[in-house]
Structure formats: structure tokens, C-alpha cells
A tleap script that builds the chain and sets N, CA, C and O, in Angstrom:
source leaprc.protein.ff14SB
mol = sequence {
  NMET ASN PRO ILE ASP LYS SER ILE VAL GLN
  PRO ALA LEU ASP SER TYR LEU ASN ARG GLU
  VAL TYR LEU HIE LEU GLU THR THR ASN GLY
  ALA TYR ALA VAL HIE THR GLN GLU SER ASN
  MET SER VAL GLY ALA TYR ILE ARG ASN GLY
  ARG ILE THR PHE GLY ARG GLY VAL ILE ALA
  GLY GLU GLY PRO PHE ARG VAL GLY LEU LYS
  LEU GLU LEU GLY TRP VAL TYR ALA GLU GLY
  LEU THR ASP PHE GLU MET THR PRO GLU GLY
  GLN LEU LEU LEU ALA GLY HIE ASP GLN GLU
  GLY ARG LEU ALA VAL THR LEU GLU LEU SER
  LEU THR PRO PHE GLU CLEU
}
set mol.1.N position { 27.600 32.939 -3.069 }
set mol.1.CA position { 26.813 33.810 -1.960 }
set mol.1.C position { 27.501 33.912 -0.663 }
set mol.1.O position { 27.909 32.848 -0.196 }
set mol.2.N position { 27.675 34.832 -0.092 }
set mol.2.CA position { 28.283 35.243 1.352 }
set mol.2.C position { 27.469 35.231 2.605 }
set mol.2.O position { 26.309 35.580 2.389 }
set mol.3.N position { 27.689 34.981 3.661 }
set mol.3.CA position { 27.172 35.172 4.822 }
set mol.3.C position { 26.680 36.924 4.782 }
set mol.3.O position { 27.383 37.812 4.301 }
set mol.4.N position { 25.513 37.099 5.319 }
set mol.4.CA position { 25.148 38.586 5.384 }
set mol.4.C position { 26.215 39.331 6.215 }
set mol.4.O position { 26.816 38.848 7.174 }
set mol.5.N position { 26.382 40.711 5.659 }
set mol.5.CA position { 27.449 41.304 6.446 }
set mol.5.C position { 26.541 42.699 6.590 }
set mol.5.O position { 26.422 43.439 5.613 }
set mol.6.N position { 26.113 42.911 7.456 }
set mol.6.CA position { 25.437 44.167 7.780 }
set mol.6.C position { 25.926 45.465 7.148 }
set mol.6.O position { 25.359 46.267 6.406 }
set mol.7.N position { 27.118 45.428 7.652 }
set mol.7.CA position { 27.920 46.659 7.178 }
set mol.7.C position { 28.217 46.875 5.781 }
set mol.7.O position { 28.751 47.905 5.369 }
set mol.8.N position { 27.874 45.911 5.059 }
set mol.8.CA position { 27.797 46.000 3.402 }
set mol.8.C position { 26.345 46.030 2.747 }
set mol.8.O position { 25.978 46.640 1.743 }
set mol.9.N position { 25.668 45.249 3.545 }
set mol.9.CA position { 24.081 45.084 2.951 }
set mol.9.C position { 23.393 46.554 2.935 }
set mol.9.O position { 22.826 47.084 1.980 }
set mol.10.N position { 23.617 47.145 4.412 }
set mol.10.CA position { 22.862 48.491 4.393 }
set mol.10.C position { 23.183 49.433 3.477 }
set mol.10.O position { 22.275 49.832 2.747 }
set mol.11.N position { 24.765 50.078 3.294 }
set mol.11.CA position { 24.809 50.688 2.285 }
set mol.11.C position { 24.614 50.270 0.990 }
set mol.11.O position { 24.732 51.201 0.194 }
set mol.12.N position { 24.315 49.032 0.406 }
set mol.12.CA position { 23.853 48.540 -0.599 }
set mol.12.C position { 22.418 48.875 -0.768 }
set mol.12.O position { 22.030 49.264 -1.870 }
set mol.13.N position { 21.679 48.770 0.129 }
set mol.13.CA position { 20.267 49.052 0.401 }
set mol.13.C position { 20.106 50.559 -0.075 }
set mol.13.O position { 19.473 50.982 -1.042 }
set mol.14.N position { 20.903 51.300 0.932 }
set mol.14.CA position { 20.682 52.829 0.507 }
set mol.14.C position { 20.879 53.231 -0.508 }
set mol.14.O position { 20.330 54.286 -0.825 }
set mol.15.N position { 21.760 52.539 -1.452 }
set mol.15.CA position { 22.028 53.083 -3.088 }
set mol.15.C position { 20.800 52.980 -3.780 }
set mol.15.O position { 20.829 53.373 -4.946 }
set mol.16.N position { 19.555 52.478 -3.275 }
set mol.16.CA position { 18.636 52.280 -3.965 }
set mol.16.C position { 17.543 53.130 -3.569 }
set mol.16.O position { 16.517 53.153 -4.249 }
set mol.17.N position { 17.663 53.795 -2.585 }
set mol.17.CA position { 16.869 54.848 -1.972 }
set mol.17.C position { 16.054 55.948 -3.115 }
set mol.17.O position { 16.697 56.696 -3.851 }
set mol.18.N position { 14.887 55.898 -3.106 }
set mol.18.CA position { 14.124 56.915 -3.838 }
set mol.18.C position { 14.467 56.904 -5.384 }
set mol.18.O position { 14.425 57.865 -6.151 }
set mol.19.N position { 14.822 55.581 -5.667 }
set mol.19.CA position { 15.030 55.161 -7.116 }
set mol.19.C position { 14.054 54.252 -7.483 }
set mol.19.O position { 13.840 53.372 -6.650 }
set mol.20.N position { 13.314 54.218 -8.642 }
set mol.20.CA position { 12.423 53.260 -9.148 }
set mol.20.C position { 13.465 51.812 -9.437 }
set mol.20.O position { 14.215 51.776 -10.413 }
set mol.21.N position { 13.380 50.792 -8.544 }
set mol.21.CA position { 13.991 49.409 -8.818 }
set mol.21.C position { 13.169 48.497 -9.101 }
set mol.21.O position { 11.989 48.679 -8.802 }
set mol.22.N position { 13.582 47.254 -9.762 }
set mol.22.CA position { 12.857 46.290 -9.826 }
set mol.22.C position { 13.017 45.062 -8.758 }
set mol.22.O position { 14.152 44.727 -8.418 }
set mol.23.N position { 12.071 44.515 -8.327 }
set mol.23.CA position { 11.955 43.571 -7.223 }
set mol.23.C position { 11.666 42.242 -7.592 }
set mol.23.O position { 10.751 41.930 -8.354 }
set mol.24.N position { 12.642 41.267 -6.914 }
set mol.24.CA position { 12.253 40.034 -6.936 }
set mol.24.C position { 12.012 39.351 -5.696 }
set mol.24.O position { 13.016 39.116 -5.025 }
set mol.25.N position { 10.927 38.989 -5.256 }
set mol.25.CA position { 10.833 38.339 -3.712 }
set mol.25.C position { 9.905 37.171 -4.001 }
set mol.25.O position { 8.877 37.161 -4.678 }
set mol.26.N position { 10.566 36.086 -3.263 }
set mol.26.CA position { 9.874 34.839 -3.475 }
set mol.26.C position { 10.253 33.938 -1.969 }
set mol.26.O position { 11.366 33.793 -1.462 }
set mol.27.N position { 9.103 33.484 -1.546 }
set mol.27.CA position { 9.258 32.771 -0.462 }
set mol.27.C position { 8.623 31.496 -0.628 }
set mol.27.O position { 7.553 31.475 -1.238 }
set mol.28.N position { 9.268 30.081 -0.038 }
set mol.28.CA position { 8.743 29.046 -0.254 }
set mol.28.C position { 9.148 28.134 0.928 }
set mol.28.O position { 10.138 28.385 1.615 }
set mol.29.N position { 8.333 27.047 1.143 }
set mol.29.CA position { 8.898 25.786 1.874 }
set mol.29.C position { 8.791 24.673 0.993 }
set mol.29.O position { 8.871 23.530 1.442 }
set mol.30.N position { 8.593 24.929 -0.378 }
set mol.30.CA position { 8.724 24.101 -1.177 }
set mol.30.C position { 7.942 22.587 -1.152 }
set mol.30.O position { 7.340 22.131 -0.180 }
set mol.31.N position { 8.058 22.136 -2.062 }
set mol.31.CA position { 7.312 20.532 -2.358 }
set mol.31.C position { 8.374 19.587 -1.571 }
set mol.31.O position { 8.075 18.395 -1.637 }
set mol.32.N position { 9.454 19.857 -0.901 }
set mol.32.CA position { 10.088 18.966 -0.314 }
set mol.32.C position { 9.544 18.958 1.094 }
set mol.32.O position { 9.634 17.942 1.784 }
set mol.33.N position { 8.985 20.061 1.534 }
set mol.33.CA position { 8.208 20.184 3.104 }
set mol.33.C position { 7.135 19.165 3.015 }
set mol.33.O position { 6.745 18.581 4.026 }
set mol.34.N position { 6.700 18.961 1.972 }
set mol.34.CA position { 5.212 18.004 1.681 }
set mol.34.C position { 5.885 16.518 1.763 }
set mol.34.O position { 5.350 15.623 2.417 }
set mol.35.N position { 7.030 16.344 1.087 }
set mol.35.CA position { 7.561 15.126 1.053 }
set mol.35.C position { 8.051 14.467 2.276 }
set mol.35.O position { 8.009 13.260 2.517 }
set mol.36.N position { 8.605 15.575 3.148 }
set mol.36.CA position { 9.112 14.766 4.684 }
set mol.36.C position { 7.647 14.568 5.356 }
set mol.36.O position { 7.403 13.433 5.766 }
set mol.37.N position { 6.854 15.363 5.476 }
set mol.37.CA position { 5.670 15.075 6.207 }
set mol.37.C position { 4.194 15.426 5.657 }
set mol.37.O position { 3.700 16.553 5.713 }
set mol.38.N position { 3.546 14.244 5.099 }
set mol.38.CA position { 2.274 14.649 4.164 }
set mol.38.C position { 1.452 15.432 4.948 }
set mol.38.O position { 0.603 15.915 4.199 }
set mol.39.N position { 1.287 15.788 6.055 }
set mol.39.CA position { 0.306 16.907 6.666 }
set mol.39.C position { 1.033 18.251 6.683 }
set mol.39.O position { 0.474 19.248 7.139 }
set mol.40.N position { 2.108 18.281 6.257 }
set mol.40.CA position { 2.424 19.647 5.822 }
set mol.40.C position { 2.023 20.536 4.605 }
set mol.40.O position { 2.226 19.987 3.522 }
set mol.41.N position { 1.512 21.758 4.553 }
set mol.41.CA position { 1.230 22.463 3.329 }
set mol.41.C position { 2.123 22.960 2.618 }
set mol.41.O position { 2.903 23.635 3.290 }
set mol.42.N position { 2.384 22.920 1.418 }
set mol.42.CA position { 3.278 23.706 0.354 }
set mol.42.C position { 3.168 25.173 0.566 }
set mol.42.O position { 1.959 25.364 0.437 }
set mol.43.N position { 3.524 25.910 0.726 }
set mol.43.CA position { 3.298 27.667 0.570 }
set mol.43.C position { 4.721 28.402 -0.157 }
set mol.43.O position { 5.910 28.086 -0.214 }
set mol.44.N position { 4.017 29.380 -0.592 }
set mol.44.CA position { 4.970 30.295 -1.399 }
set mol.44.C position { 4.429 31.500 -1.918 }
set mol.44.O position { 3.200 31.564 -1.944 }
set mol.45.N position { 5.128 32.536 -2.365 }
set mol.45.CA position { 4.759 33.700 -2.545 }
set mol.45.C position { 5.873 34.002 -3.644 }
set mol.45.O position { 7.015 33.592 -3.436 }
set mol.46.N position { 5.587 34.681 -4.765 }
set mol.46.CA position { 6.394 35.069 -5.737 }
set mol.46.C position { 5.934 36.292 -6.612 }
set mol.46.O position { 4.791 36.376 -7.061 }
set mol.47.N position { 7.078 37.389 -6.853 }
set mol.47.CA position { 6.917 38.489 -7.636 }
set mol.47.C position { 8.063 38.748 -8.376 }
set mol.47.O position { 9.070 38.807 -7.671 }
set mol.48.N position { 8.259 38.937 -9.656 }
set mol.48.CA position { 9.476 39.261 -10.393 }
set mol.48.C position { 9.313 40.324 -11.230 }
set mol.48.O position { 8.342 40.392 -11.984 }
set mol.49.N position { 10.163 41.164 -11.179 }
set mol.49.CA position { 10.235 42.520 -11.833 }
set mol.49.C position { 9.018 43.299 -11.413 }
set mol.49.O position { 8.266 43.704 -12.300 }
set mol.50.N position { 8.775 43.526 -10.273 }
set mol.50.CA position { 7.665 44.622 -9.764 }
set mol.50.C position { 8.488 45.889 -9.672 }
set mol.50.O position { 9.660 45.820 -9.303 }
set mol.51.N position { 7.952 46.990 -9.975 }
set mol.51.CA position { 8.612 48.141 -9.760 }
set mol.51.C position { 8.189 48.830 -8.590 }
set mol.51.O position { 7.019 49.131 -8.351 }
set mol.52.N position { 9.187 49.077 -7.854 }
set mol.52.CA position { 8.994 49.915 -6.743 }
set mol.52.C position { 9.760 51.084 -6.256 }
set mol.52.O position { 10.837 51.078 -6.852 }
set mol.53.N position { 9.690 52.033 -5.482 }
set mol.53.CA position { 10.541 53.312 -5.286 }
set mol.53.C position { 10.355 53.004 -3.471 }
set mol.53.O position { 9.252 52.861 -2.942 }
set mol.54.N position { 11.582 52.952 -2.778 }
set mol.54.CA position { 11.376 52.906 -1.456 }
set mol.54.C position { 12.228 54.105 -0.802 }
set mol.54.O position { 13.326 54.447 -1.239 }
set mol.55.N position { 11.656 54.633 0.178 }
set mol.55.CA position { 12.587 55.730 0.769 }
set mol.55.C position { 13.031 55.426 2.331 }
set mol.55.O position { 13.477 56.280 3.097 }
set mol.56.N position { 12.847 54.217 2.602 }
set mol.56.CA position { 13.791 53.584 3.657 }
set mol.56.C position { 13.857 52.134 3.590 }
set mol.56.O position { 12.897 51.365 3.560 }
set mol.57.N position { 15.234 51.809 3.568 }
set mol.57.CA position { 15.536 50.459 3.500 }
set mol.57.C position { 16.234 49.805 4.876 }
set mol.57.O position { 17.219 50.436 5.260 }
set mol.58.N position { 15.988 49.016 5.413 }
set mol.58.CA position { 16.707 48.663 6.834 }
set mol.58.C position { 16.642 46.967 6.964 }
set mol.58.O position { 15.642 46.251 6.903 }
set mol.59.N position { 17.994 46.600 7.153 }
set mol.59.CA position { 18.201 45.330 7.663 }
set mol.59.C position { 18.528 45.348 9.023 }
set mol.59.O position { 19.315 46.140 9.542 }
set mol.60.N position { 17.850 44.377 9.642 }
set mol.60.CA position { 17.736 44.168 11.177 }
set mol.60.C position { 18.121 42.442 11.445 }
set mol.60.O position { 18.153 41.507 10.645 }
set mol.61.N position { 18.373 42.496 12.859 }
set mol.61.CA position { 18.395 41.158 13.199 }
set mol.61.C position { 19.831 40.610 13.280 }
set mol.61.O position { 20.634 41.039 12.452 }
set mol.62.N position { 20.224 39.740 14.156 }
set mol.62.CA position { 21.529 39.211 14.397 }
set mol.62.C position { 21.760 38.172 13.601 }
set mol.62.O position { 22.901 37.716 13.676 }
set mol.63.N position { 20.979 37.626 12.815 }
set mol.63.CA position { 21.207 36.170 11.884 }
set mol.63.C position { 19.991 35.116 12.260 }
set mol.63.O position { 19.830 34.857 13.452 }
set mol.64.N position { 19.327 34.641 11.501 }
set mol.64.CA position { 18.759 35.069 10.125 }
set mol.64.C position { 18.190 36.565 10.259 }
set mol.64.O position { 17.652 37.047 11.256 }
set mol.65.N position { 18.416 37.141 9.113 }
set mol.65.CA position { 18.210 38.767 9.041 }
set mol.65.C position { 16.720 39.358 8.331 }
set mol.65.O position { 16.120 38.605 7.565 }
set mol.66.N position { 16.358 40.259 8.524 }
set mol.66.CA position { 15.051 40.615 8.212 }
set mol.66.C position { 15.184 41.934 7.380 }
set mol.66.O position { 15.906 42.772 7.919 }
set mol.67.N position { 14.705 42.245 6.329 }
set mol.67.CA position { 14.703 43.537 5.444 }
set mol.67.C position { 13.323 43.890 5.333 }
set mol.67.O position { 12.392 43.142 5.036 }
set mol.68.N position { 13.283 45.405 5.669 }
set mol.68.CA position { 12.153 45.957 5.300 }
set mol.68.C position { 12.328 47.148 4.232 }
set mol.68.O position { 13.297 47.905 4.287 }
set mol.69.N position { 11.211 47.271 3.153 }
set mol.69.CA position { 11.520 48.338 2.514 }
set mol.69.C position { 10.300 49.206 2.601 }
set mol.69.O position { 9.185 48.706 2.454 }
set mol.70.N position { 10.473 50.558 2.848 }
set mol.70.CA position { 9.417 51.530 3.216 }
set mol.70.C position { 8.889 52.055 1.882 }
set mol.70.O position { 9.646 52.761 1.215 }
set mol.71.N position { 7.588 51.762 1.400 }
set mol.71.CA position { 7.135 52.390 0.369 }
set mol.71.C position { 6.000 53.577 0.627 }
set mol.71.O position { 5.460 53.716 1.724 }
set mol.72.N position { 5.733 54.343 -0.423 }
set mol.72.CA position { 4.962 55.635 -0.280 }
set mol.72.C position { 3.634 55.033 0.792 }
set mol.72.O position { 3.276 55.586 1.832 }
set mol.73.N position { 3.141 53.954 0.290 }
set mol.73.CA position { 1.700 53.492 0.845 }
set mol.73.C position { 2.108 51.980 1.462 }
set mol.73.O position { 1.230 51.122 1.373 }
set mol.74.N position { 3.047 51.702 1.918 }
set mol.74.CA position { 3.030 50.468 2.593 }
set mol.74.C position { 4.494 50.022 2.847 }
set mol.74.O position { 5.451 50.795 2.800 }
set mol.75.N position { 4.572 48.685 3.123 }
set mol.75.CA position { 5.933 47.789 3.349 }
set mol.75.C position { 6.374 46.733 2.298 }
set mol.75.O position { 5.412 46.459 1.581 }
set mol.76.N position { 7.340 46.140 2.004 }
set mol.76.CA position { 7.941 44.969 1.301 }
set mol.76.C position { 8.907 44.379 2.293 }
set mol.76.O position { 9.957 44.991 2.487 }
set mol.77.N position { 8.687 43.332 2.901 }
set mol.77.CA position { 9.144 42.645 4.087 }
set mol.77.C position { 9.733 41.318 3.739 }
set mol.77.O position { 8.980 40.520 3.181 }
set mol.78.N position { 11.168 40.900 4.025 }
set mol.78.CA position { 11.465 39.710 3.983 }
set mol.78.C position { 12.283 39.390 5.413 }
set mol.78.O position { 13.134 40.116 5.926 }
set mol.79.N position { 11.803 38.131 5.903 }
set mol.79.CA position { 12.495 37.531 6.989 }
set mol.79.C position { 12.935 36.099 6.754 }
set mol.79.O position { 12.334 35.233 6.120 }
set mol.80.N position { 14.337 35.995 7.513 }
set mol.80.CA position { 14.860 34.466 7.472 }
set mol.80.C position { 15.977 34.571 6.542 }
set mol.80.O position { 16.308 33.516 6.001 }
set mol.81.N position { 16.707 35.758 6.207 }
set mol.81.CA position { 17.826 36.054 5.298 }
set mol.81.C position { 18.843 35.536 6.069 }
set mol.81.O position { 18.880 35.564 7.299 }
set mol.82.N position { 19.750 35.014 5.256 }
set mol.82.CA position { 21.241 34.461 5.609 }
set mol.82.C position { 22.239 34.735 4.577 }
set mol.82.O position { 23.371 34.857 5.045 }
set mol.83.N position { 22.150 34.868 3.317 }
set mol.83.CA position { 23.320 35.328 2.461 }
set mol.83.C position { 22.870 36.301 1.333 }
set mol.83.O position { 21.771 36.460 0.802 }
set mol.84.N position { 24.105 36.916 1.135 }
set mol.84.CA position { 23.978 38.074 -0.104 }
set mol.84.C position { 25.175 37.955 -1.145 }
set mol.84.O position { 26.182 37.270 -0.963 }
set mol.85.N position { 24.953 38.598 -2.072 }
set mol.85.CA position { 25.805 38.824 -3.066 }
set mol.85.C position { 25.245 40.196 -4.057 }
set mol.85.O position { 24.110 40.444 -4.462 }
set mol.86.N position { 26.445 40.888 -4.232 }
set mol.86.CA position { 26.371 42.159 -5.069 }
set mol.86.C position { 26.818 41.579 -6.572 }
set mol.86.O position { 27.928 41.063 -6.698 }
set mol.87.N position { 26.123 41.662 -7.435 }
set mol.87.CA position { 26.436 41.134 -8.746 }
set mol.87.C position { 27.081 42.257 -9.420 }
set mol.87.O position { 26.921 43.399 -8.988 }
set mol.88.N position { 28.027 41.940 -10.777 }
set mol.88.CA position { 28.775 42.705 -11.224 }
set mol.88.C position { 27.669 43.844 -11.965 }
set mol.88.O position { 28.019 44.992 -12.238 }
set mol.89.N position { 26.266 43.300 -12.237 }
set mol.89.CA position { 25.299 44.336 -12.870 }
set mol.89.C position { 24.987 45.247 -11.795 }
set mol.89.O position { 24.315 46.229 -12.108 }
set mol.90.N position { 25.291 45.138 -10.760 }
set mol.90.CA position { 24.823 46.267 -9.583 }
set mol.90.C position { 23.601 45.670 -8.820 }
set mol.90.O position { 23.020 46.497 -8.117 }
set mol.91.N position { 23.094 44.420 -8.812 }
set mol.91.CA position { 21.846 43.726 -8.256 }
set mol.91.C position { 22.486 43.126 -7.073 }
set mol.91.O position { 23.502 42.444 -6.941 }
set mol.92.N position { 21.577 43.588 -6.223 }
set mol.92.CA position { 21.663 43.053 -4.433 }
set mol.92.C position { 20.886 41.883 -4.659 }
set mol.92.O position { 19.868 41.955 -5.347 }
set mol.93.N position { 21.332 40.614 -4.055 }
set mol.93.CA position { 20.748 39.624 -4.020 }
set mol.93.C position { 20.713 39.085 -2.679 }
set mol.93.O position { 21.779 38.734 -2.172 }
set mol.94.N position { 19.561 38.963 -1.996 }
set mol.94.CA position { 19.578 38.458 -0.507 }
set mol.94.C position { 18.660 36.951 -0.656 }
set mol.94.O position { 17.728 36.676 -1.411 }
set mol.95.N position { 19.316 36.176 0.340 }
set mol.95.CA position { 18.462 34.767 0.303 }
set mol.95.C position { 18.577 34.132 1.637 }
set mol.95.O position { 19.598 34.228 2.318 }
set mol.96.N position { 17.563 33.509 1.987 }
set mol.96.CA position { 17.520 32.556 3.172 }
set mol.96.C position { 17.423 31.253 2.882 }
set mol.96.O position { 16.506 30.738 2.243 }
set mol.97.N position { 18.506 30.623 3.417 }
set mol.97.CA position { 18.519 28.939 3.212 }
set mol.97.C position { 18.499 28.340 4.584 }
set mol.97.O position { 19.151 28.778 5.532 }
set mol.98.N position { 17.669 27.266 4.618 }
set mol.98.CA position { 17.420 26.657 5.684 }
set mol.98.C position { 18.437 25.781 6.136 }
set mol.98.O position { 19.437 25.844 5.421 }
set mol.99.N position { 18.538 24.842 7.251 }
set mol.99.CA position { 19.437 24.342 7.829 }
set mol.99.C position { 20.404 22.999 6.739 }
set mol.99.O position { 21.562 22.607 6.886 }
set mol.100.N position { 19.528 22.650 5.857 }
set mol.100.CA position { 19.815 22.052 4.945 }
set mol.100.C position { 20.195 22.375 3.699 }
set mol.100.O position { 20.229 21.617 2.729 }
set mol.101.N position { 20.595 23.962 3.757 }
set mol.101.CA position { 20.847 24.548 2.396 }
set mol.101.C position { 19.738 25.071 1.337 }
set mol.101.O position { 19.945 25.842 0.401 }
set mol.102.N position { 18.617 24.518 1.676 }
set mol.102.CA position { 17.573 24.762 0.582 }
set mol.102.C position { 17.172 26.015 0.835 }
set mol.102.O position { 17.340 26.558 1.927 }
set mol.103.N position { 16.548 26.618 -0.278 }
set mol.103.CA position { 16.359 28.151 -0.609 }
set mol.103.C position { 14.892 28.217 0.002 }
set mol.103.O position { 13.982 27.467 -0.353 }
set mol.104.N position { 14.758 29.409 1.159 }
set mol.104.CA position { 13.386 29.401 1.904 }
set mol.104.C position { 12.830 30.833 1.213 }
set mol.104.O position { 11.655 30.972 0.872 }
set mol.105.N position { 13.804 31.821 1.069 }
set mol.105.CA position { 13.252 33.278 0.866 }
set mol.105.C position { 14.302 33.736 0.201 }
set mol.105.O position { 15.441 33.271 0.249 }
set mol.106.N position { 13.839 34.876 -0.581 }
set mol.106.CA position { 14.779 35.566 -1.507 }
set mol.106.C position { 14.189 36.836 -1.822 }
set mol.106.O position { 12.997 36.901 -2.120 }
set mol.107.N position { 15.143 38.152 -1.768 }
set mol.107.CA position { 14.662 39.316 -1.977 }
set mol.107.C position { 15.887 40.077 -2.620 }
set mol.107.O position { 16.925 40.369 -2.025 }
set mol.108.N position { 15.549 40.377 -4.094 }
set mol.108.CA position { 16.529 40.805 -4.971 }
set mol.108.C position { 16.228 42.267 -5.414 }
set mol.108.O position { 15.042 42.597 -5.413 }
set mol.109.N position { 17.062 43.086 -5.753 }
set mol.109.CA position { 16.800 44.689 -6.306 }
set mol.109.C position { 17.757 44.849 -7.293 }
set mol.109.O position { 18.943 44.558 -7.145 }
set mol.110.N position { 17.190 45.373 -8.443 }
set mol.110.CA position { 17.952 45.619 -9.467 }
set mol.110.C position { 17.499 46.811 -10.256 }
set mol.110.O position { 16.296 46.887 -10.509 }
set mol.111.N position { 18.380 47.834 -10.713 }
set mol.111.CA position { 18.068 48.960 -11.387 }
set mol.111.C position { 17.612 48.583 -12.983 }
set mol.111.O position { 17.187 49.439 -13.760 }
set mol.112.N position { 17.739 47.485 -13.250 }
set mol.112.CA position { 17.228 46.971 -14.705 }
set mol.112.C position { 16.638 45.694 -14.559 }
set mol.112.O position { 17.073 45.044 -13.608 }
set mol.113.N position { 15.528 45.023 -15.435 }
set mol.113.CA position { 14.752 44.045 -15.051 }
set mol.113.C position { 15.366 42.842 -14.854 }
set mol.113.O position { 16.464 42.607 -15.360 }
set mol.114.N position { 14.729 41.985 -14.116 }
set mol.114.CA position { 15.596 40.637 -14.263 }
set mol.114.C position { 15.274 39.863 -15.447 }
set mol.114.O position { 14.440 40.100 -16.321 }
set mol.115.N position { 16.079 38.900 -15.323 }
set mol.115.CA position { 15.680 37.924 -16.677 }
set mol.115.C position { 14.581 36.996 -16.508 }
set mol.115.O position { 14.503 36.429 -15.419 }
set mol.116.N position { 13.615 36.716 -17.508 }
set mol.116.CA position { 12.581 35.792 -17.074 }
set mol.116.C position { 12.885 34.485 -17.231 }
set mol.116.O position { 12.078 33.618 -16.895 }
savepdb mol mol.pdb
quit
């Protein structure tokens, strides 16, 4: 993965506009957060291969970044994104890593289902 470059990521988001795409969205502070301080609560959210269509996709911020996808009846939103990759299969992978390099958030889009 490479550090996010908005001039690359925004056109990539635009390429998915008004198309049915597969979404992978995951957030976590992971079990490692509980190990460092027992009073911390481990939290996370996960969806894989959710099919969505969005009419507007925006990357904003100066880093870490946030991405919002405007659906017909709502929004998909991810914050804390730091890195990206475009795969040879045309998937857009966005991830947010903490100061120690651990994954905290990921938002991925694909025209075909993600592997399970």
C-alpha cells in the first residue's frame, strides 16, 4: 500500500459511481487495545460483499482522510484512512493504520465479490 494521494483516489472513487459494487468495510481497535489497558473495550464493525450503488463518493481531509459514499437512502462513511492500493483486478483498497502500523479501518470497493 501507498500513502493516500487524493488526486489518484478521487478519480478511482468516481469510476464506481452509479454502478453496483461490492463493499468491504471494517473497523477495529482490536484485541491489542484490551491488552495494553484492561479497562479499554474492544470494538469493531465488519461487512464483506455488501452490494451498494452510490451516486457520490468523496475523499476529504489532509490526512488521515475520510471517505463518504452517498447512497440513495443514506451514507457509508470511513474515517482515519492513511493508505491505498489499486489492485490489478480493479479493486480500490483504502486502509487506516495507527502509529504502530496496526490496521484500524478499511474500506474496499470492487466490481466483483471479494474472496471469503
